[in-house]
The first five atom37 places (N, CA, C, CB, O) and aatype in JSON, in Angstrom:
{
  "aatype": [12, 13, 1, 7, 2, 16, 19, 12, 15, 7, 18, 10, 11, 3, 14, 11, 0, 16, 6, 3, 0, 13, 19, 7, 7, 17, 13, 1, 15, 7, 7, 9, 7, 9, 11, 8, 14, 3, 7, 18, 9, 6, 19, 11, 3, 1, 10, 11, 3, 9, 19, 9, 15, 7, 3, 3, 8, 17, 7, 5, 16, 14, 4, 0, 13, 19, 11, 10, 11, 3, 7, 13, 8, 19, 2, 0, 5, 6, 9, 9, 5, 8, 4, 1, 3, 8, 12, 14, 8, 13, 12, 15, 14, 1, 16, 19, 9, 15, 5, 3, 10, 14, 1, 2, 15, 16, 7, 11, 19, 6, 11, 13, 19, 10, 1, 6, 11, 6, 11, 15, 10, 7, 15, 10, 15, 8],
  "atom_mask": [
    [1, 1, 1, 1, 1],
    [1, 1, 1, 1, 1],
    [1, 1, 1, 1, 1],
    [1, 1, 1, 0, 1],
    [1, 1, 1, 1, 1],
    [1, 1, 1, 1, 1],
    [1, 1, 1, 1, 1],
    [1, 1, 1, 1, 1],
    [1, 1, 1, 1, 1],
    [1, 1, 1, 0, 1],
    [1, 1, 1, 1, 1],
    [1, 1, 1, 1, 1],
    [1, 1, 1, 1, 1],
    [1, 1, 1, 1, 1],
    [1, 1, 1, 1, 1],
    [1, 1, 1, 1, 1],
    [1, 1, 1, 1, 1],
    [1, 1, 1, 1, 1],
    [1, 1, 1, 1, 1],
    [1, 1, 1, 1, 1],
    [1, 1, 1, 1, 1],
    [1, 1, 1, 1, 1],
    [1, 1, 1, 1, 1],
    [1, 1, 1, 0, 1],
    [1, 1, 1, 0, 1],
    [1, 1, 1, 1, 1],
    [1, 1, 1, 1, 1],
    [1, 1, 1, 1, 1],
    [1, 1, 1, 1, 1],
    [1, 1, 1, 0, 1],
    [1, 1, 1, 0, 1],
    [1, 1, 1, 1, 1],
    [1, 1, 1, 0, 1],
    [1, 1, 1, 1, 1],
    [1, 1, 1, 1, 1],
    [1, 1, 1, 1, 1],
    [1, 1, 1, 1, 1],
    [1, 1, 1, 1, 1],
    [1, 1, 1, 0, 1],
    [1, 1, 1, 1, 1],
    [1, 1, 1, 1, 1],
    [1, 1, 1, 1, 1],
    [1, 1, 1, 1, 1],
    [1, 1, 1, 1, 1],
    [1, 1, 1, 1, 1],
    [1, 1, 1, 1, 1],
    [1, 1, 1, 1, 1],
    [1, 1, 1, 1, 1],
    [1, 1, 1, 1, 1],
    [1, 1, 1, 1, 1],
    [1, 1, 1, 1, 1],
    [1, 1, 1, 1, 1],
    [1, 1, 1, 1, 1],
    [1, 1, 1, 0, 1],
    [1, 1, 1, 1, 1],
    [1, 1, 1, 1, 1],
    [1, 1, 1, 1, 1],
    [1, 1, 1, 1, 1],
    [1, 1, 1, 0, 1],
    [1, 1, 1, 1, 1],
    [1, 1, 1, 1, 1],
    [1, 1, 1, 1, 1],
    [1, 1, 1, 1, 1],
    [1, 1, 1, 1, 1],
    [1, 1, 1, 1, 1],
    [1, 1, 1, 1, 1],
    [1, 1, 1, 1, 1],
    [1, 1, 1, 1, 1],
    [1, 1, 1, 1, 1],
    [1, 1, 1, 1, 1],
    [1, 1, 1, 0, 1],
    [1, 1, 1, 1, 1],
    [1, 1, 1, 1, 1],
    [1, 1, 1, 1, 1],
    [1, 1, 1, 1, 1],
    [1, 1, 1, 1, 1],
    [1, 1, 1, 1, 1],
    [1, 1, 1, 1, 1],
    [1, 1, 1, 1, 1],
    [1, 1, 1, 1, 1],
    [1, 1, 1, 1, 1],
    [1, 1, 1, 1, 1],
    [1, 1, 1, 1, 1],
    [1, 1, 1, 1, 1],
    [1, 1, 1, 1, 1],
    [1, 1, 1, 1, 1],
    [1, 1, 1, 1, 1],
    [1, 1, 1, 1, 1],
    [1, 1, 1, 1, 1],
    [1, 1, 1, 1, 1],
    [1, 1, 1, 1, 1],
    [1, 1, 1, 1, 1],
    [1, 1, 1, 1, 1],
    [1, 1, 1, 1, 1],
    [1, 1, 1, 1, 1],
    [1, 1, 1, 1, 1],
    [1, 1, 1, 1, 1],
    [1, 1, 1, 1, 1],
    [1, 1, 1, 1, 1],
    [1, 1, 1, 1, 1],
    [1, 1, 1, 1, 1],
    [1, 1, 1, 1, 1],
    [1, 1, 1, 1, 1],
    [1, 1, 1, 1, 1],
    [1, 1, 1, 1, 1],
    [1, 1, 1, 1, 1],
    [1, 1, 1, 0, 1],
    [1, 1, 1, 1, 1],
    [1, 1, 1, 1, 1],
    [1, 1, 1, 1, 1],
    [1, 1, 1, 1, 1],
    [1, 1, 1, 1, 1],
    [1, 1, 1, 1, 1],
    [1, 1, 1, 1, 1],
    [1, 1, 1, 1, 1],
    [1, 1, 1, 1, 1],
    [1, 1, 1, 1, 1],
    [1, 1, 1, 1, 1],
    [1, 1, 1, 1, 1],
    [1, 1, 1, 1, 1],
    [1, 1, 1, 1, 1],
    [1, 1, 1, 0, 1],
    [1, 1, 1, 1, 1],
    [1, 1, 1, 1, 1],
    [1, 1, 1, 1, 1],
    [1, 1, 1, 1, 1]
  ],
  "atom_positions": [
    [[175.72, 3.15, 235.52], [176.82, 2.49, 236.16], [178.11, 3.12, 235.64], [176.79, 0.96, 235.91], [178.22, 3.46, 234.46]],
    [[179.07, 3.25, 236.53], [180.33, 3.89, 236.19], [181.49, 3.01, 236.63], [180.43, 5.29, 236.83], [181.39, 2.26, 237.6]],
    [[182.57, 3.11, 235.9], [183.78, 2.38, 236.25], [184.96, 3.17, 235.7], [183.76, 0.91, 235.69], [184.91, 3.68, 234.58]],
    [[186.01, 3.28, 236.49], [187.19, 3.98, 236.01], [188.04, 4.48, 237.16], [0.0, 0.0, 0.0], [187.65, 4.36, 238.32]],
    [[189.2, 5.03, 236.82], [190.12, 5.46, 237.87], [189.71, 6.76, 238.55], [191.5, 5.62, 237.3], [190.33, 7.16, 239.53]],
    [[188.67, 7.43, 238.05], [188.19, 8.65, 238.7], [186.95, 8.41, 239.55], [187.9, 9.71, 237.66], [186.42, 9.34, 240.16]],
    [[186.48, 7.17, 239.59], [185.31, 6.83, 240.41], [185.8, 6.56, 241.83], [184.54, 5.59, 239.84], [186.84, 5.94, 242.03]],
    [[185.05, 7.03, 242.8], [185.44, 6.85, 244.2], [185.62, 5.36, 244.53], [184.38, 7.47, 245.14], [185.11, 4.49, 243.82]],
    [[186.36, 5.1, 245.6], [186.58, 3.7, 246.0], [185.57, 3.23, 247.03], [187.99, 3.53, 246.55], [185.51, 2.04, 247.34]],
    [[184.78, 4.15, 247.58], [183.77, 3.76, 248.55], [183.33, 4.93, 249.4], [0.0, 0.0, 0.0], [183.84, 6.04, 249.29]],
    [[182.35, 4.64, 250.27], [181.82, 5.65, 251.19], [182.62, 5.64, 252.48], [180.31, 5.39, 251.48], [182.94, 4.58, 253.01]],
    [[182.95, 6.82, 252.99], [183.74, 6.97, 254.2], [183.03, 6.36, 255.4], [184.05, 8.44, 254.46], [181.92, 6.76, 255.74]],
    [[183.66, 5.4, 256.03], [183.16, 4.74, 257.25], [181.77, 4.13, 257.07], [183.14, 5.74, 258.39], [180.99, 4.07, 258.02]],
    [[181.46, 3.69, 255.86], [180.16, 3.06, 255.6], [180.34, 1.89, 254.64], [179.15, 4.1, 255.01], [180.0, 1.97, 253.46]],
    [[180.89, 0.78, 255.17], [181.15, -0.38, 254.3], [179.88, -0.98, 253.69], [181.88, -1.44, 255.08], [179.93, -1.51, 252.58]],
    [[178.77, -0.91, 254.39], [177.51, -1.46, 253.87], [177.07, -0.68, 252.63], [176.4, -1.43, 254.95], [176.7, -1.28, 251.62]],
    [[177.1, 0.66, 252.71], [176.73, 1.48, 251.56], [177.68, 1.23, 250.39], [176.73, 2.97, 251.94], [177.25, 1.21, 249.23]],
    [[178.96, 1.05, 250.69], [179.95, 0.76, 249.65], [179.64, -0.56, 248.98], [181.37, 0.75, 250.24], [179.66, -0.67, 247.76]],
    [[179.36, -1.58, 249.79], [179.02, -2.9, 249.25], [177.77, -2.85, 248.37], [178.81, -3.9, 250.4], [177.72, -3.47, 247.31]],
    [[176.77, -2.09, 248.81], [175.53, -1.97, 248.05], [175.72, -1.21, 246.74], [174.47, -1.28, 248.89], [175.04, -1.49, 245.75]],
    [[176.64, -0.24, 246.74], [176.82, 0.63, 245.57], [177.71, 0.03, 244.48], [177.4, 1.94, 246.01], [177.6, 0.42, 243.32]],
    [[178.58, -0.91, 244.84], [179.51, -1.47, 243.87], [179.17, -2.93, 243.58], [180.95, -1.36, 244.37], [179.05, -3.74, 244.5]],
    [[179.02, -3.24, 242.3], [178.75, -4.61, 241.87], [179.73, -4.95, 240.76], [177.25, -4.77, 241.39], [179.7, -4.35, 239.68]],
    [[180.58, -5.93, 241.03], [181.56, -6.34, 240.02], [182.5, -5.23, 239.6], [0.0, 0.0, 0.0], [182.94, -5.19, 238.45]],
    [[182.81, -4.32, 240.52], [183.7, -3.21, 240.2], [183.01, -2.0, 239.58], [0.0, 0.0, 0.0], [183.65, -0.98, 239.33]],
    [[181.71, -2.11, 239.33], [180.93, -1.02, 238.75], [180.2, -0.27, 239.85], [179.94, -1.55, 237.69], [179.58, -0.88, 240.72]],
    [[180.26, 1.07, 239.8], [179.54, 1.9, 240.76], [178.14, 2.16, 240.24], [180.29, 3.25, 241.01], [177.96, 2.69, 239.15]],
    [[177.16, 1.77, 241.03], [175.75, 2.01, 240.69], [175.3, 3.26, 241.43], [174.85, 0.76, 241.05], [175.06, 3.23, 242.64]],
    [[175.19, 4.35, 240.71], [174.9, 5.66, 241.31], [173.46, 5.83, 241.75], [175.25, 6.74, 240.35], [173.16, 6.68, 242.59]],
    [[172.56, 5.03, 241.19], [171.14, 5.22, 241.47], [170.49, 6.22, 240.53], [0.0, 0.0, 0.0], [169.31, 6.51, 240.66]],
    [[171.28, 6.73, 239.6], [170.73, 7.66, 238.62], [170.06, 6.93, 237.47], [0.0, 0.0, 0.0], [170.45, 5.82, 237.11]],
    [[169.05, 7.56, 236.9], [168.35, 7.01, 235.74], [168.53, 8.0, 234.61], [166.82, 6.74, 236.04], [168.34, 9.2, 234.78]],
    [[168.9, 7.49, 233.45], [169.11, 8.38, 232.33], [168.75, 7.75, 231.01], [0.0, 0.0, 0.0], [168.33, 6.6, 230.94]],
    [[168.91, 8.54, 229.97], [168.68, 8.05, 228.62], [169.89, 8.41, 227.77], [167.37, 8.65, 228.02], [170.58, 9.4, 228.02]],
    [[170.14, 7.58, 226.76], [171.22, 7.85, 225.82], [170.6, 8.33, 224.52], [172.12, 6.59, 225.59], [169.8, 7.62, 223.91]],
    [[170.96, 9.52, 224.12], [170.44, 10.11, 222.89], [171.17, 9.51, 221.68], [170.59, 11.65, 222.91], [172.27, 8.98, 221.83]],
    [[170.57, 9.59, 220.49], [171.2, 9.04, 219.28], [172.61, 9.56, 219.02], [170.34, 9.33, 218.08], [173.43, 8.86, 218.43]],
    [[172.9, 10.79, 219.47], [174.24, 11.36, 219.25], [175.25, 10.92, 220.31], [174.16, 12.87, 219.23], [176.39, 11.38, 220.32]],
    [[174.82, 10.01, 221.23], [175.71, 9.5, 222.27], [175.65, 10.26, 223.57], [0.0, 0.0, 0.0], [176.21, 9.82, 224.58]],
    [[174.98, 11.4, 223.58], [174.84, 12.22, 224.79], [174.0, 11.47, 225.82], [174.2, 13.61, 224.46], [172.94, 10.94, 225.49]],
    [[174.45, 11.41, 227.06], [173.71, 10.76, 228.14], [173.11, 11.84, 229.02], [174.63, 9.81, 228.97], [173.81, 12.73, 229.5]],
    [[171.81, 11.74, 229.23], [171.08, 12.72, 230.05], [170.54, 12.02, 231.29], [169.92, 13.37, 229.23], [169.77, 11.07, 231.19]],
    [[170.94, 12.5, 232.47], [170.43, 11.95, 233.73], [169.08, 12.58, 233.99], [171.43, 12.22, 234.91], [168.95, 13.81, 234.02]],
    [[168.06, 11.74, 234.19], [166.69, 12.21, 234.33], [166.21, 12.26, 235.78], [165.77, 11.34, 233.53], [165.49, 13.17, 236.17]],
    [[166.61, 11.27, 236.58], [166.08, 11.19, 237.95], [166.9, 10.19, 238.75], [164.58, 10.78, 237.94], [167.96, 9.74, 238.31]],
    [[166.4, 9.84, 239.93], [167.04, 8.87, 240.81], [166.09, 7.71, 241.05], [167.47, 9.52, 242.15], [164.88, 7.91, 241.16]],
    [[166.63, 6.51, 241.14], [165.81, 5.32, 241.38], [164.97, 5.45, 242.63], [166.69, 4.09, 241.49], [163.81, 5.04, 242.65]],
    [[165.54, 6.03, 243.69], [164.81, 6.11, 244.96], [163.65, 7.11, 244.91], [165.75, 6.5, 246.07], [162.83, 7.16, 245.83]],
    [[163.56, 7.89, 243.84], [162.47, 8.86, 243.71], [161.32, 8.36, 242.85], [163.0, 10.14, 243.14], [160.37, 9.09, 242.59]],
    [[161.4, 7.12, 242.4], [160.36, 6.55, 241.55], [159.23, 6.02, 242.41], [160.93, 5.44, 240.64], [159.47, 5.39, 243.44]],
    [[158.0, 6.27, 241.99], [156.83, 5.72, 242.68], [156.68, 4.27, 242.27], [155.54, 6.54, 242.36], [156.6, 3.95, 241.09]],
    [[156.64, 3.39, 243.26], [156.46, 1.97, 243.01], [155.04, 1.61, 243.38], [157.49, 1.1, 243.82], [154.59, 1.89, 244.49]],
    [[154.32, 1.01, 242.45], [152.9, 0.77, 242.7], [152.56, -0.7, 242.92], [152.09, 1.3, 241.56], [151.4, -1.08, 242.81]],
    [[153.53, -1.52, 243.21], [153.25, -2.94, 243.42], [154.15, -3.54, 244.48], [0.0, 0.0, 0.0], [154.93, -2.83, 245.11]],
    [[154.04, -4.84, 244.67], [154.83, -5.6, 245.63], [154.69, -5.02, 247.03], [156.3, -5.62, 245.21], [153.58, -4.74, 247.48]],
    [[155.82, -4.83, 247.73], [155.8, -4.35, 249.12], [155.38, -2.89, 249.22], [157.16, -4.52, 249.74], [155.06, -2.42, 250.32]],
    [[155.37, -2.18, 248.12], [155.06, -0.75, 248.14], [153.63, -0.47, 247.68], [156.03, 0.01, 247.26], [153.27, 0.68, 247.43]],
    [[152.82, -1.51, 247.58], [151.46, -1.32, 247.09], [150.76, -0.27, 247.93], [150.67, -2.65, 247.13], [150.82, -0.31, 249.16]],
    [[150.11, 0.66, 247.3], [149.4, 1.7, 248.02], [150.19, 2.99, 248.16], [0.0, 0.0, 0.0], [149.67, 3.98, 248.67]],
    [[151.44, 3.0, 247.71], [152.24, 4.23, 247.74], [151.57, 5.24, 246.81], [153.73, 3.97, 247.32], [151.28, 4.94, 245.66]],
    [[151.32, 6.44, 247.32], [150.66, 7.45, 246.5], [151.48, 8.73, 246.46], [149.24, 7.74, 247.03], [152.02, 9.15, 247.49]],
    [[151.59, 9.33, 245.3], [152.36, 10.57, 245.18], [151.67, 11.74, 245.87], [152.6, 10.89, 243.72], [150.45, 11.82, 245.95]],
    [[152.5, 12.64, 246.37], [152.04, 13.88, 246.98], [152.78, 15.0, 246.24], [152.32, 13.92, 248.56], [154.0, 14.95, 246.11]],
    [[152.05, 15.98, 245.75], [152.68, 17.08, 245.0], [152.96, 18.26, 245.92], [151.78, 17.52, 243.83], [152.07, 18.75, 246.61]],
    [[154.21, 18.71, 245.92], [154.59, 19.93, 246.6], [154.7, 21.0, 245.53], [155.94, 19.77, 247.41], [155.43, 20.84, 244.56]],
    [[153.97, 22.09, 245.7], [153.85, 23.1, 244.65], [154.17, 24.49, 245.19], [152.44, 23.08, 244.04], [153.7, 24.87, 246.26]],
    [[154.97, 25.22, 244.45], [155.23, 26.62, 244.74], [154.93, 27.38, 243.46], [156.72, 26.87, 245.22], [155.67, 27.29, 242.48]],
    [[153.82, 28.13, 243.47], [153.41, 28.88, 242.28], [154.22, 30.17, 242.14], [151.92, 29.2, 242.34], [154.63, 30.77, 243.13]],
    [[154.43, 30.57, 240.92], [155.08, 31.85, 240.66], [154.13, 32.96, 241.09], [155.47, 32.0, 239.15], [152.91, 32.79, 241.07]],
    [[154.69, 34.09, 241.47], [153.88, 35.24, 241.86], [152.89, 35.58, 240.75], [154.77, 36.46, 242.18], [153.24, 35.6, 239.57]],
    [[151.65, 35.85, 241.14], [150.62, 36.22, 240.19], [149.84, 35.05, 239.61], [0.0, 0.0, 0.0], [148.86, 35.27, 238.9]],
    [[150.27, 33.82, 239.88], [149.56, 32.65, 239.37], [148.67, 32.09, 240.46], [150.56, 31.57, 238.88], [149.04, 32.05, 241.64]],
    [[147.49, 31.65, 240.07], [146.53, 31.09, 241.02], [145.94, 29.81, 240.45], [145.42, 32.12, 241.36], [145.44, 29.8, 239.32]],
    [[146.0, 28.76, 241.21], [145.41, 27.47, 240.82], [145.13, 26.72, 242.11], [146.37, 26.65, 239.85], [145.87, 26.84, 243.08]],
    [[144.06, 25.94, 242.12], [143.76, 25.19, 243.35], [144.24, 23.75, 243.22], [142.24, 25.22, 243.65], [144.64, 23.3, 242.15]],
    [[144.2, 23.04, 244.34], [144.71, 21.67, 244.39], [144.0, 20.77, 243.39], [144.56, 21.11, 245.79], [144.65, 19.97, 242.72]],
    [[142.7, 20.9, 243.28], [141.95, 20.02, 242.37], [142.36, 20.25, 240.92], [140.45, 20.26, 242.54], [142.4, 19.3, 240.14]],
    [[142.65, 21.49, 240.55], [143.09, 21.77, 239.18], [144.45, 21.13, 238.9], [143.16, 23.29, 238.94], [144.69, 20.62, 237.81]],
    [[145.33, 21.16, 239.89], [146.65, 20.53, 239.73], [146.49, 19.02, 239.58], [147.57, 20.86, 240.93], [147.1, 18.4, 238.71]],
    [[145.66, 18.43, 240.44], [145.43, 16.98, 240.38], [144.83, 16.6, 239.03], [144.5, 16.54, 241.53], [145.26, 15.63, 238.42]],
    [[143.85, 17.36, 238.57], [143.21, 17.05, 237.28], [144.2, 17.18, 236.13], [142.01, 17.96, 237.05], [144.2, 16.36, 235.21]],
    [[145.05, 18.21, 236.17], [146.07, 18.38, 235.13], [146.99, 17.16, 235.1], [146.89, 19.67, 235.38], [147.31, 16.65, 234.03]],
    [[147.4, 16.69, 236.27], [148.27, 15.52, 236.34], [147.56, 14.29, 235.78], [148.71, 15.26, 237.78], [148.16, 13.52, 235.03]],
    [[146.31, 14.1, 236.14], [145.55, 12.95, 235.65], [145.37, 13.0, 234.13], [144.17, 12.88, 236.33], [145.33, 11.96, 233.47]],
    [[145.26, 14.2, 233.59], [145.1, 14.35, 232.14], [146.39, 14.11, 231.37], [144.57, 15.73, 231.83], [146.35, 13.79, 230.18]],
    [[147.54, 14.26, 232.02], [148.83, 14.21, 231.32], [149.79, 13.13, 231.8], [149.49, 15.52, 231.43], [150.89, 13.0, 231.27]],
    [[149.39, 12.35, 232.81], [150.28, 11.34, 233.37], [149.49, 10.06, 233.61], [150.92, 11.84, 234.69], [148.26, 10.08, 233.67]],
    [[150.19, 8.93, 233.76], [149.48, 7.71, 234.16], [148.8, 7.95, 235.51], [150.46, 6.5, 234.24], [149.32, 8.66, 236.36]],
    [[147.63, 7.35, 235.69], [146.84, 7.6, 236.9], [147.62, 7.3, 238.18], [145.57, 6.75, 236.87], [147.53, 8.05, 239.15]],
    [[148.41, 6.2, 238.2], [149.12, 5.85, 239.43], [150.17, 6.88, 239.81], [149.78, 4.49, 239.27], [150.61, 6.91, 240.96]],
    [[150.59, 7.71, 238.88], [151.58, 8.74, 239.17], [150.96, 10.06, 239.61], [152.44, 8.98, 237.95], [151.66, 10.94, 240.11]],
    [[149.67, 10.2, 239.44], [148.99, 11.46, 239.77], [148.84, 11.62, 241.28], [147.62, 11.52, 239.09], [148.48, 10.66, 241.97]],
    [[149.1, 12.81, 241.8], [148.98, 13.02, 243.24], [147.53, 13.0, 243.71], [149.62, 14.33, 243.63], [146.62, 13.34, 242.96]],
    [[147.35, 12.6, 244.94], [146.04, 12.69, 245.59], [146.0, 13.89, 246.52], [145.72, 11.4, 246.37], [144.93, 14.35, 246.93]],
    [[147.17, 14.39, 246.85], [147.29, 15.53, 247.76], [148.24, 16.55, 247.16], [147.77, 15.07, 249.16], [149.25, 16.19, 246.55]],
    [[147.93, 17.82, 247.36], [148.79, 18.91, 246.9], [149.1, 19.79, 248.1], [148.12, 19.73, 245.74], [148.19, 20.22, 248.82]],
    [[150.37, 20.06, 248.32], [150.81, 20.92, 249.41], [151.5, 22.13, 248.8], [151.76, 20.16, 250.4], [152.46, 21.99, 248.05]],
    [[151.0, 23.32, 249.12], [151.6, 24.55, 248.61], [152.54, 25.11, 249.66], [150.51, 25.6, 248.24], [152.13, 25.4, 250.79]],
    [[153.8, 25.25, 249.3], [154.81, 25.8, 250.21], [156.07, 26.11, 249.43], [155.11, 24.81, 251.38], [156.23, 25.68, 248.29]],
    [[156.96, 26.88, 250.05], [158.27, 27.09, 249.45], [158.99, 25.75, 249.42], [159.1, 28.16, 250.23], [158.85, 24.95, 250.34]],
    [[159.76, 25.51, 248.38], [160.5, 24.26, 248.27], [161.88, 24.43, 248.9], [160.63, 23.82, 246.79], [162.6, 25.37, 248.57]],
    [[162.25, 23.53, 249.82], [163.56, 23.64, 250.46], [164.66, 23.33, 249.45], [163.66, 22.67, 251.67], [164.58, 22.37, 248.69]],
    [[165.69, 24.16, 249.44], [166.78, 23.99, 248.48], [168.12, 23.99, 249.2], [166.75, 25.11, 247.42], [168.29, 24.61, 250.25]],
    [[169.08, 23.26, 248.61], [170.42, 23.24, 249.17], [171.23, 24.41, 248.62], [171.12, 21.89, 248.87], [170.7, 25.26, 247.9]],
    [[172.5, 24.46, 248.95], [173.34, 25.6, 248.56], [173.55, 25.71, 247.05], [174.67, 25.5, 249.25], [173.92, 26.78, 246.56]],
    [[173.31, 24.63, 246.32], [173.46, 24.68, 244.86], [172.12, 24.9, 244.15], [174.11, 23.4, 244.35], [172.06, 24.91, 242.93]],
    [[171.05, 25.06, 244.94], [169.74, 25.34, 244.37], [168.88, 24.13, 244.08], [0.0, 0.0, 0.0], [167.75, 24.27, 243.6]],
    [[169.39, 22.93, 244.37], [168.6, 21.72, 244.13], [167.56, 21.55, 245.23], [169.51, 20.48, 244.04], [167.82, 21.85, 246.39]],
    [[166.38, 21.06, 244.85], [165.33, 20.8, 245.83], [165.77, 19.66, 246.74], [163.97, 20.46, 245.13], [166.22, 18.62, 246.26]],
    [[165.63, 19.86, 248.04], [165.99, 18.83, 249.02], [164.81, 17.88, 249.18], [166.38, 19.47, 250.4], [163.95, 18.08, 250.04]],
    [[164.78, 16.84, 248.35], [163.66, 15.9, 248.32], [163.48, 15.18, 249.65], [163.85, 14.89, 247.21], [162.35, 14.87, 250.03]],
    [[164.58, 14.92, 250.36], [164.47, 14.22, 251.64], [163.67, 15.05, 252.64], [165.86, 13.9, 252.2], [162.97, 14.48, 253.48]],
    [[163.77, 16.37, 252.57], [162.99, 17.25, 253.46], [161.51, 17.13, 253.13], [163.46, 18.73, 253.34], [160.67, 17.08, 254.02]],
    [[161.19, 17.08, 251.84], [159.79, 16.93, 251.42], [159.24, 15.58, 251.84], [159.66, 17.11, 249.9], [158.08, 15.48, 252.25]],
    [[160.06, 14.51, 251.74], [159.6, 13.18, 252.18], [159.28, 13.19, 253.67], [160.68, 12.11, 251.87], [158.27, 12.63, 254.1]],
    [[160.14, 13.83, 254.45], [159.9, 13.91, 255.9], [158.65, 14.72, 256.2], [161.12, 14.53, 256.61], [157.88, 14.36, 257.1]],
    [[158.43, 15.8, 255.47], [157.23, 16.62, 255.65], [155.98, 15.78, 255.37], [157.27, 17.86, 254.71], [155.02, 15.83, 256.13]],
    [[156.01, 15.03, 254.28], [154.87, 14.18, 253.92], [154.62, 13.13, 255.0], [155.11, 13.49, 252.56], [153.48, 12.88, 255.37]],
    [[155.69, 12.51, 255.5], [155.55, 11.5, 256.57], [154.96, 12.12, 257.83], [156.9, 10.86, 256.9], [154.14, 11.5, 258.5]],
    [[155.37, 13.35, 258.15], [154.9, 14.0, 259.37], [153.42, 14.34, 259.3], [155.7, 15.26, 259.63], [152.77, 14.51, 260.34]],
    [[152.88, 14.44, 258.09], [151.46, 14.75, 257.93], [150.59, 13.5, 258.04], [151.23, 15.43, 256.6], [149.36, 13.6, 258.05]],
    [[151.22, 12.34, 258.12], [150.46, 11.09, 258.25], [149.8, 10.69, 256.96], [0.0, 0.0, 0.0], [150.26, 11.06, 255.88]],
    [[148.73, 9.95, 257.06], [148.02, 9.46, 255.89], [147.31, 10.61, 255.2], [147.01, 8.36, 256.29], [146.41, 11.23, 255.77]],
    [[147.72, 10.88, 253.98], [147.13, 11.97, 253.21], [146.18, 11.42, 252.17], [148.22, 12.82, 252.55], [146.51, 10.46, 251.47]],
    [[145.04, 12.0, 252.08], [144.13, 11.64, 250.99], [143.34, 12.87, 250.62], [143.19, 10.47, 251.38], [143.14, 13.76, 251.45]],
    [[142.91, 12.93, 249.39], [142.18, 14.1, 248.91], [140.71, 13.79, 248.88], [142.68, 14.53, 247.51], [139.9, 14.64, 248.5]]
  ]
}
């Protein structure tokens, strides 16, 4: 949450988004971070990118989009098993899609494009 004279006053022509983003004068960015012992704040992810495994989202399953470096070879099952060995089971993907990752002009992965791709493929299961 942020507050100060350098924080925007709202979203252009979107009063609903502005209302949702500001609570008691504080801007809720949707970012998730941690505060290190030295006071440094590190942004780790976005709330909307978290897998929710209960309530109205029961049954939501992760899908892994993978782009291997040249010369590397691994199959979908190996990726899934690696995830199961190193992550909570509910976070492990059931499906792996190999493709180039769409990026914006600053090099960030366009997650919304990947979400649309996953939706267009329908119900995915391994």
